[in-house]
C-alpha positions in Angstrom: 0.1 -0.2 0.1 1.1 3.8 -0.5 1.5 5.9 2.4 -2.0 7.4 1.7 -3.6 4.3 1.6 -1.9 3.1 4.9 -3.1 6.4 6.8 -6.9 5.5 5.2 -6.7 1.8 6.4 -5.5 2.5 9.9 -8.2 5.1 10.2 -10.7 2.8 8.9 -9.7 0.4 11.8 -9.9 3.2 14.4 -13.5 4.0 13.3 -14.3 0.4 13.8 -12.9 0.1 17.3 -14.8 3.2 18.4 -18.1 1.9 16.6 -20.4 0.0 18.8 -23.0 -0.2 16.1 -21.8 -2.2 13.2 -24.5 -3.6 10.9 -24.5 -7.1 9.9 -22.8 -6.4 6.3 -20.0 -4.9 8.4 -19.6 -7.4 10.8 -19.3 -10.3 8.2 -16.7 -8.1 6.0 -14.5 -7.8 9.4 -15.1 -11.9 9.6 -13.5 -11.9 6.0 -10.9 -9.6 6.7 -9.5 -11.2 9.6 -9.5 -14.5 8.1 -7.4 -12.8 5.0 -5.2 -11.0 7.6 -4.2 -14.3 9.7 -3.9 -16.2 6.4 -1.5 -13.5 4.5 0.1 -11.4 7.4 -0.3 -13.5 10.8 0.1 -17.1 11.1 -2.4 -19.1 8.5 -1.6 -22.1 11.2 -4.4 -20.9 13.5 -7.0 -20.9 10.8 -6.3 -24.9 10.9 -6.2 -25.2 14.8 -8.7 -22.9 16.1 -12.2 -24.5 16.7 -14.0 -20.9 16.3 -13.0 -21.3 12.6 -13.2 -25.1 12.2 -16.7 -25.6 14.2 -18.3 -22.7 13.0 -17.9 -23.2 9.4 -18.8 -20.0 6.9 -19.4 -18.1 10.3 -16.3 -17.9 12.2 -16.2 -16.6 15.8 -14.4 -13.5 16.1 -13.2 -12.5 19.7 -15.5 -9.2 20.3 -16.7 -8.2 23.7 -17.5 -9.7 27.1 -18.0 -9.2 30.9 -18.1 -11.1 34.0 -18.2 -14.8 32.7 -19.8 -14.3 29.5 -18.6 -12.9 26.2 -20.0 -12.7 22.7 -18.4 -12.9 19.2 -18.8 -10.4 16.5 -22.4 -11.8 14.9 -23.5 -11.4 18.6 -23.5 -15.4 19.5 -23.1 -15.5 23.4 -20.7 -17.8 25.2 -20.2 -19.2 28.9 -16.4 -18.4 29.7 -15.4 -21.6 31.2 -11.7 -21.1 30.2 -10.7 -17.7 31.7 -8.1 -16.9 29.1 -6.0 -20.0 30.8 -6.1 -18.1 34.3 -6.3 -14.3 33.3 -9.8 -13.9 34.0 -9.9 -14.8 37.9 -12.0 -11.9 38.5 -13.8 -11.9 35.4 -13.7 -10.1 32.4 -13.7 -6.5 32.4 -13.9 -6.2 36.1 -15.3 -2.6 36.9 -12.7 -1.7 39.7 -9.7 -2.9 37.5 -11.1 -1.0 34.5 -11.6 2.3 36.5 -8.3 2.1 38.0 -6.6 1.8 34.5 -8.8 4.4 33.1 -8.1 6.7 36.0 -4.2 6.0 35.4 -4.4 6.6 31.7 -5.7 10.0 32.4 -3.0 10.8 34.5 0.3 9.3 32.9 0.0 6.0 30.7 3.6 5.0 30.5 7.0 5.6 32.8 9.6 8.5 31.9 12.0 5.6 33.1 14.1 8.4 35.2 11.4 9.2 38.0 10.2 6.7 40.6 6.9 5.3 39.8 4.6 5.4 43.2 2.3 2.5 41.7 5.4 0.3 41.1 6.4 0.3 44.8 2.7 0.3 46.1 2.1 -2.9 44.4 5.4 -4.3 45.4 4.6 -3.7 48.7 1.3 -5.4 48.6 2.6 -8.2 47.1 5.6 -8.5 49.6 2.9 -8.6 52.3 0.6 -11.0 50.7 3.4 -13.8 49.7 4.3 -16.5 52.1 7.7 -16.6 54.2 10.1 -14.1 53.6 9.1 -13.3 49.9 9.6 -9.5 49.9 11.1 -8.1 46.9 9.8 -8.1 43.6 10.4 -6.9 39.9 7.5 -6.5 37.1 7.6 -7.8 33.8 4.6 -8.4 31.2 4.1 -12.0 30.8 4.8 -15.4 32.8 7.7 -16.6 30.7 9.5 -13.5 31.2 8.7 -14.0 35.0 10.3 -17.3 35.0 13.5 -16.2 33.0 13.9 -13.4 35.6 13.7 -16.2 38.4 16.3 -18.3 36.4 18.8 -15.7 36.3 18.4 -14.9 40.0 18.8 -18.6 40.9 22.0 -18.5 38.8 23.1 -15.4 40.0 22.9 -16.2 43.9 23.9 -19.7 44.1 26.7 -19.5 41.1 25.4 -22.8 39.8 24.2 -23.6 36.3 21.6 -26.4 36.5 18.0 -26.7 37.0 15.7 -29.5 37.9 11.9 -29.5 36.3 9.1 -31.5 35.8 8.0 -34.0 32.9 5.1 -32.1 31.5 5.8 -29.2 33.4 5.0 -25.6 31.6 7.1 -22.7 32.4 6.6 -20.5 29.0 8.2 -20.6 25.8 11.1 -18.2 25.5 14.7 -19.9 25.4 15.1 -20.2 29.2 11.9 -21.4 30.4 11.5 -23.4 27.3 14.9 -25.2 28.2 13.0 -26.2 31.6 9.5 -27.2 29.6 8.9 -31.2 30.5 7.5 -31.8 26.8 9.9 -32.7 23.9 7.5 -31.3 21.1 8.0 -27.8 22.1 11.6 -27.9 22.9 13.2 -30.3 19.9 13.0 -27.7 17.3 15.0 -25.3 19.2 17.8 -27.3 20.8 20.3 -26.9 22.0 18.5 -25.1 25.2 20.4 -24.2 28.3 22.5 -26.9 29.5 22.5 -29.0 32.8 18.6 -29.4 32.9 17.1 -32.2 34.6 13.4 -33.8 34.6 11.5 -35.9 37.2 7.9 -37.0 37.2 5.7 -34.5 39.1 5.0 -35.3 42.5 7.9 -37.8 43.0 9.6 -36.1 46.0 12.1 -39.5 46.1 13.5 -38.4 42.5 14.0 -35.0 43.2 16.1 -35.9 46.1 18.2 -38.4 44.1 18.9 -35.7 41.3 20.1 -33.1 43.9 22.3 -35.9 45.7 23.5 -37.1 42.4 24.3 -33.2 41.3 25.9 -32.4 44.5 28.2 -35.5 44.6 29.5 -34.8 41.0 30.3 -31.6 42.1 28.2 -29.4 39.8 25.2 -28.8 42.0 21.6 -27.7 41.1 20.8 -23.8 41.0 17.3 -24.4 41.5 14.2 -26.7 41.6 11.5 -25.0 39.7 7.8 -26.5 39.9 4.2 -25.3 39.5 2.4 -26.1 42.6 -0.5 -27.8 40.7 0.5 -28.5 36.9 -1.8 -26.4 34.9 -0.9 -27.0 31.2 -0.7 -30.8 31.8 -4.2 -30.9 33.1 -4.8 -30.0 36.5 -2.2 -32.5 38.3 -2.3 -32.4 41.7 1.0 -33.6 43.5 0.9 -36.1 46.8 0.5 -34.0 50.2 4.1 -34.7 50.8 5.7 -33.5 47.7 6.4 -29.8 48.6 7.4 -30.4 52.3 9.9 -32.7 50.8 11.6 -30.8 48.2 11.6 -27.9 50.3 13.6 -29.9 52.8 15.6 -31.3 50.2 16.4 -27.9 48.5 17.6 -26.6 51.8 19.8 -29.7 52.2 21.8 -29.4 49.0 21.8 -25.6 48.8 19.6 -25.2 45.8 16.7 -22.6 45.4 13.4 -23.5 45.4 11.1 -21.6 42.6 7.2 -21.8 42.8 5.6 -21.1 39.2 2.5 -19.6 40.3 1.9 -17.9 37.2 -1.4 -19.7 36.7 -2.1 -20.9 40.2 -1.4 -17.5 42.0 -4.3 -15.1 43.5 -6.6 -17.8 44.6 -7.1 -20.2 41.6 -6.6 -23.3 43.7 -8.7 -22.2 46.6 -5.9 -20.7 48.5 -4.0 -17.3 47.7 -1.0 -19.2 46.3 -0.8 -22.7 45.5 2.2 -23.7 48.0 -0.2 -22.3 50.7 -2.0 -25.7 50.5 1.3 -27.2 51.9 2.5 -24.5 54.0 5.6 -23.8 52.3 7.4 -20.8 51.2 9.5 -21.1 48.2 12.7 -19.0 47.6 11.3 -17.4 44.5 7.9 -17.3 43.4 6.5 -16.4 39.7 3.5 -14.7 39.4 1.4 -13.7 36.2 -1.9 -14.0 34.3 -4.5 -13.3 36.9 -2.0 -10.3 38.6 -3.4 -7.8 35.8 -6.8 -8.3 36.9 -7.9 -9.8 33.4 -7.1 -6.0 32.0 -3.4 -5.5 31.6 -0.4 -7.7 31.0 1.4 -8.0 34.0 4.0 -10.6 35.9 6.5 -10.6 38.4 9.1 -12.7 40.3 9.4 -12.4 43.9 12.1 -13.4 46.5 13.7 -12.9 49.9 15.9 -9.9 50.9 18.8 -12.3 51.4 18.4 -13.6 47.7 17.5 -10.1 46.4 20.7 -8.7 47.7 22.6 -10.0 44.5 20.2 -7.6 42.2 21.2 -4.5 44.5 25.0 -3.9 43.8 23.8 -3.0 40.2 20.2 -2.6 39.7 20.3 -2.4 36.0 21.3 -6.0 35.7 17.9 -7.0 34.8 15.4 -4.3 33.3 12.4 -4.4 31.1 11.0 -0.8 29.2 7.4 -1.6 29.8 7.5 -3.8 32.9 6.1 -2.3 35.7 4.5 0.5 33.8 1.9 2.7 35.7 -1.1 1.1 33.8 -0.2 -2.5 34.5 0.7 -1.5 38.1 -2.8 0.3 38.4 -4.5 -3.1 37.4 -2.4 -5.1 39.7 -3.2 -3.1 42.5 -7.0 -3.5 42.0 -6.5 -6.7 41.0 -5.2 -7.6 44.8 -8.0 -5.2 46.2 -10.7 -7.2 44.5 -9.1 -10.7 45.0 -9.2 -9.8 48.9 -12.4 -7.8 49.0 -14.5 -10.4 47.1 -12.9 -13.2 48.9 -11.9 -14.9 45.4 -9.7 -17.7 46.7 -12.7 -18.7 49.3 -15.1 -18.6 46.4 -12.7 -21.0 44.3 -12.3 -23.5 47.0 -16.1 -23.8 47.3 -17.2 -23.6 43.9 -14.4 -26.0 43.0 -15.3 -28.6 45.6 -19.0 -28.6 44.0 -17.7 -28.6 40.5 -15.1 -31.4 41.0 -17.5 -33.9 42.9 -20.3 -33.0 40.0 -17.7 -33.7 37.5 -16.4 -37.3 39.3 -20.2 -38.1 39.2 -20.2 -37.9 35.3 -17.2 -39.3 35.0 -18.8 -42.4 36.9 -21.7 -42.3 34.3 -19.7 -42.1 31.2 -16.2 -44.3 32.1 -15.8 -45.4 28.6 -14.9 -42.2 27.4 -14.1 -40.0 30.6 -11.4 -41.5 32.4 -10.6 -38.9 35.3 -11.9 -35.5 36.8 -9.2 -34.0 39.0 -7.8 -30.3 39.9 -7.7 -28.2 43.0 -10.2 -25.1 43.4 -11.3 -23.7 40.1 -8.1 -25.4 38.1 -9.6 -28.5 37.0 -8.8 -31.1 34.2 -10.9 -33.9 32.6 -9.0 -36.7 30.9 -10.3 -38.5 28.2 -9.6 -41.5 26.6 -7.9 -40.5 23.7 -7.0 -36.9 22.0 -10.2 -37.5 19.4 -12.9 -37.6 22.1 -11.1 -34.9 23.9 -11.8 -32.8 20.8 -15.3 -33.7 20.3 -16.2 -32.7 23.8 -14.4 -29.3 23.6 -15.9 -28.7 20.2 -19.7 -29.8 21.3 -19.2 -27.6 24.1 -18.2 -24.7 22.0 -21.4 -25.3 19.5 -23.4 -25.1 23.0 -22.1 -21.8 23.8 -19.7 -23.0 26.5 -15.7 -22.1 26.2 -13.2 -24.7 27.3 -10.0 -26.0 25.8 -7.4 -28.7 25.6 -4.1 -28.2 27.3 -0.7 -27.8 25.5 1.0 -30.6 27.2 -1.7 -33.3 27.5 -4.2 -33.1 24.2 -6.4 -35.6 26.1 -7.0 -33.4 28.7 -9.7 -30.7 28.7 -9.2 -27.8 31.1 -12.0 -25.9 33.3 -10.6 -22.8 34.4 -13.9 -20.6 35.0 -13.4 -16.8 37.0 -13.5 -17.3 40.4 -16.5 -15.3 40.9 -18.6 -17.3 38.5 -22.2 -16.9 39.5 -23.1 -20.6 41.1 -26.3 -20.8 38.5 -23.5 -20.7 35.7 -21.9 -24.0 37.1 -25.1 -25.8 36.9 -25.6 -24.8 33.2 -22.2 -25.9 32.1 -22.5 -29.1 34.0 -26.0 -29.8 32.0 -24.2 -28.9 28.6 -21.4 -31.2 29.5 -23.6 -34.0 30.0 -25.4 -33.6 26.8 -22.0 -33.7 25.0 -21.0 -36.7 27.0 -24.0 -38.5 26.0 -23.7 -37.6 22.4 -20.0 -38.4 21.9 -20.7 -41.8 23.8 -23.6 -42.6 21.7 -21.8 -41.8 18.4 -18.4 -43.5 19.3 -18.7 -47.3 19.0 -15.4 -48.5 19.9 -13.1 -46.5 22.3 -9.2 -46.8 22.1 -6.7 -44.9 23.9 -4.1 -43.0 22.4 -1.4 -45.5 23.1 -3.7 -48.2 21.5 -4.0 -45.9 18.5 -0.4 -45.3 18.5 -0.6 -41.4 18.8 
């Protein structure tokens, strides 16, 4: 396009953004253009992947607007959000208190000058220092979970002087080079090898294996900088460890001089029924990673948090780890509001109560449809449904989508469907979701004559 055409085209999209009364023809035109833009300018692979395209045939579902636990596509079709943006919308979509904080700050100063001290950054850091367990006190803000993990890995190396890390099979910590190195699924690692050296993996929940790996690394003289784990594995499908796992790995890290990093990007701020996932086992890590819900469902915001003793390594040269947009005023305003809402509305307590009810009902469904649904598990409102194979998992997800309920499979375990609604989801919606799930299970069970596992199918 010529310059004049680019100005005209960008202005047209600005007008679309501000227009709340598009007609049917305009909406359909946006659908057609979006598909073409993805095909030629973004990544055409998404067009073959998204059920919002595949299942809706000639009328694909485009993200458009939402509030609370409901959203609608550009054609006005309504959906119940039972996915929560993979943990972003713990306070629901467009929470009014978070929106107001961001709008108010936007009018005052949207981004930092980079030279003056930002009061909101200090205020949010203080709040996080007060709500996190143990001696966790100092934090650094960035924009997404993988960057929080990158910072935690750097801090662990800086403090211990060691190189290696210990992670878990099926663990998910992000996809930038450092966090990808500790991801426990080969499919995402292999194209980018070689990654960071001296990375060790154990089965999640196997405390004895953690102890053995730390012992071996210590005996051979290399040592481990840190053990990094999710309190509950999210992307793997809401996998809850045995009750002795976190206390034992805490003790083992202390014994062998390794730091313990809790990746709470998905579990933090109430998702599992406690403020933080590690609170279920009364364990305080040396470093904690936060993200997703920290931005209140309005702004991208993440953080890594540590103790005063460990943080001293960051103080001699405070520019050793920096970020242009990390901790900007808009994000910090959202974070302050998110913490306020989490505490004021008792979101962890809501997650605990609703999670118990939902999980018991899901287990009852599993008993009624054992041929296709193998397990229901999870903690709080981080729940996973394990199906016999990936084909069945997809059929359930697609069937629910056609019925107006959004759930999704996971990135590290495609047989598992994740259920992760807002923590303040109205209770009436839980029963509606359960009813539609049972209808979908019944349809799928009737449709499939023979059920084989992925292993039997050679997948």
